[in-house]
C-alpha positions in Angstrom: 3.4 -34.6 -12.3 5.3 -31.3 -12.5 3.9 -28.0 -13.8 5.9 -26.1 -16.4 7.1 -23.7 -13.6 8.9 -26.5 -11.8 6.4 -27.0 -9.0 4.1 -30.1 -8.6 0.8 -29.8 -10.5 -2.3 -31.4 -9.3 -4.2 -33.3 -11.8 -6.7 -31.1 -13.7 -5.1 -27.9 -12.5 -5.0 -25.4 -15.4 -3.0 -22.8 -13.6 0.4 -24.4 -13.1 -0.6 -26.3 -10.0 -1.7 -23.5 -7.7 -5.3 -24.7 -7.5 -6.4 -21.1 -8.0 -8.6 -19.6 -10.7 -8.2 -15.8 -10.7 -7.1 -13.1 -13.2 -3.4 -13.8 -12.5 -3.9 -17.6 -13.0 -5.3 -16.8 -16.4 -2.3 -14.6 -17.3 0.0 -17.3 -16.1 -1.7 -19.9 -18.3 -1.4 -17.7 -21.3 2.3 -17.1 -20.7 2.9 -20.8 -20.2 1.2 -21.5 -23.5 3.6 -19.0 -25.2 6.7 -19.8 -23.2 6.2 -23.2 -21.6 9.9 -23.4 -20.5 9.7 -20.2 -18.3 9.2 -20.4 -14.6 6.1 -18.2 -13.9 6.2 -18.6 -10.2 7.3 -15.0 -9.5 4.4 -13.8 -11.6 1.9 -15.7 -9.4 3.1 -13.9 -6.3 4.0 -10.4 -7.7 1.1 -10.4 -10.0 -1.4 -11.1 -7.2 0.2 -8.5 -5.0 -0.1 -5.9 -7.8 -3.6 -6.9 -8.7 -4.8 -6.7 -5.1 -3.2 -3.3 -4.7 -4.9 -2.1 -7.9 -8.3 -3.3 -6.8 -7.9 -1.7 -3.4 -6.8 1.6 -5.0 -9.8 1.4 -7.4 -12.2 0.8 -4.5 -10.8 3.9 -2.8 -11.4 3.5 0.9 -15.0 4.2 1.4 -14.6 6.1 4.8 -11.9 8.3 3.3 -13.9 9.1 0.2 -16.9 10.1 2.4 -14.5 12.5 4.3 -13.3 14.0 0.9 -9.8 12.5 1.4 -7.7 10.3 -0.9 -5.5 7.5 0.7 -2.3 9.6 0.1 -3.8 12.6 1.8 -4.9 10.4 4.8 -1.5 8.9 5.0 0.1 12.4 5.3 -2.5 13.3 8.0 -1.9 10.0 9.8 1.9 10.5 9.8 1.4 13.8 11.5 -1.0 12.3 14.0 0.9 9.1 14.8 4.3 10.7 15.2 2.9 13.2 17.6 5.2 16.0 16.5 5.9 18.4 13.7 7.4 17.1 10.5 9.1 18.8 7.6 7.8 18.0 4.0 10.8 15.8 3.4 10.3 13.9 6.6 6.6 13.5 5.5 7.8 12.2 2.1 10.0 9.6 3.8 7.2 8.6 6.3 4.7 8.1 3.5 6.9 6.7 0.8 5.9 9.6 -1.5 7.8 12.0 -3.8 8.5 15.5 -2.5 6.4 16.9 -5.3 3.4 14.8 -4.4 3.7 15.8 -0.8 3.9 19.4 -1.7 0.8 19.3 -3.8 -1.2 17.3 -1.1 0.0 19.7 1.7 -1.2 22.7 -0.3 -4.7 21.1 -0.5 -4.8 20.0 3.2 -3.5 23.4 4.3 -6.2 25.1 2.2 -8.8 22.8 3.9 -7.6 23.9 7.4 -6.3 20.5 8.3 -2.6 21.2 8.4 -0.6 24.3 9.3 2.9 25.4 8.4 5.4 27.1 10.6 8.6 28.5 9.1 12.0 27.5 10.6 13.6 30.3 12.5 17.0 29.4 11.3 16.3 28.4 7.7 13.4 30.1 5.9 13.4 27.4 3.2 12.2 24.8 5.8 8.7 24.4 6.9 7.4 22.6 9.9 4.0 21.0 9.6 1.5 20.0 12.2 -2.2 19.0 12.3 -4.7 21.7 13.2 -7.4 20.7 15.8 -9.8 20.1 12.8 -7.1 17.8 11.3 -6.6 15.9 14.4 -10.4 15.5 15.0 -10.8 14.3 11.3 -8.0 11.7 11.6 -9.3 10.4 15.1 -12.8 10.3 13.7 -12.0 8.4 10.5 -9.5 5.9 11.9 -11.9 3.6 13.6 -14.2 3.5 10.6 -11.3 3.0 8.3 -10.0 0.1 10.3 -13.5 -1.5 10.3 -13.6 -1.1 6.5 -10.2 -2.7 6.1 -11.3 -5.5 8.4 -14.3 -6.0 6.3 -12.1 -6.2 3.1 -9.9 -8.8 4.8 -12.8 -10.8 6.2 -12.7 -13.2 3.3 -9.6 -14.7 5.0 -9.7 -16.6 8.2 -8.0 -14.9 11.1 -5.1 -17.4 10.9 -4.8 -16.7 7.1 -4.7 -13.0 7.8 -1.9 -13.5 10.3 0.1 -15.8 8.0 -0.3 -13.3 5.1 0.7 -10.4 7.3 3.8 -12.4 8.3 4.8 -13.3 4.8 4.3 -9.8 3.6 6.3 -8.4 6.4 9.1 -10.8 5.6 9.0 -9.8 1.9 8.8 -6.1 2.7 11.7 -6.3 5.1 13.8 -7.9 2.6 12.8 -5.6 -0.2 13.4 -2.5 2.0 16.9 -3.7 2.7 17.8 -4.8 -0.7 16.0 -2.6 -3.3 19.0 -0.4 -3.8 21.1 -3.5 -4.7 18.3 -4.8 -6.9 18.2 -1.5 -8.9 21.9 -1.4 -9.6 
């Protein structure tokens, strides 16, 4: 037996043969009812990635929330900590996959909180160099173990082998997307 998406369907599977029953499976079933000729396979992968990302964003990482930080703010602080040297706002935007405007707004808040400090460039006054303050470094170093424990707990629903397999598949997809997104947008 073949599902409408071109993959084998197990008897009794109502979700196009994936054997899963989640929000995305319900959406796929609805689309298959409306357009049975369409291959909904990409929706099953991309939809689940997007849904997981949305749920993780809604949950807002508990350790970060307790520290009064958003994930994007922590990403900026983390980039400054892990690189080990000063970065410009544009370098931070690149490191964190953020827009320049978003980085500027977050940096203002983090600077006001005393977690980041700016130093002007001696040759070009338009350029700022950013680094963590001692308080910023202590905050990142204090939160990171707790944040990793929180993320480990979120992923604990998957067996360690499954986590490794998922990480490998996502790394493969991400690597290809990072190399091809410019071509796909054209």
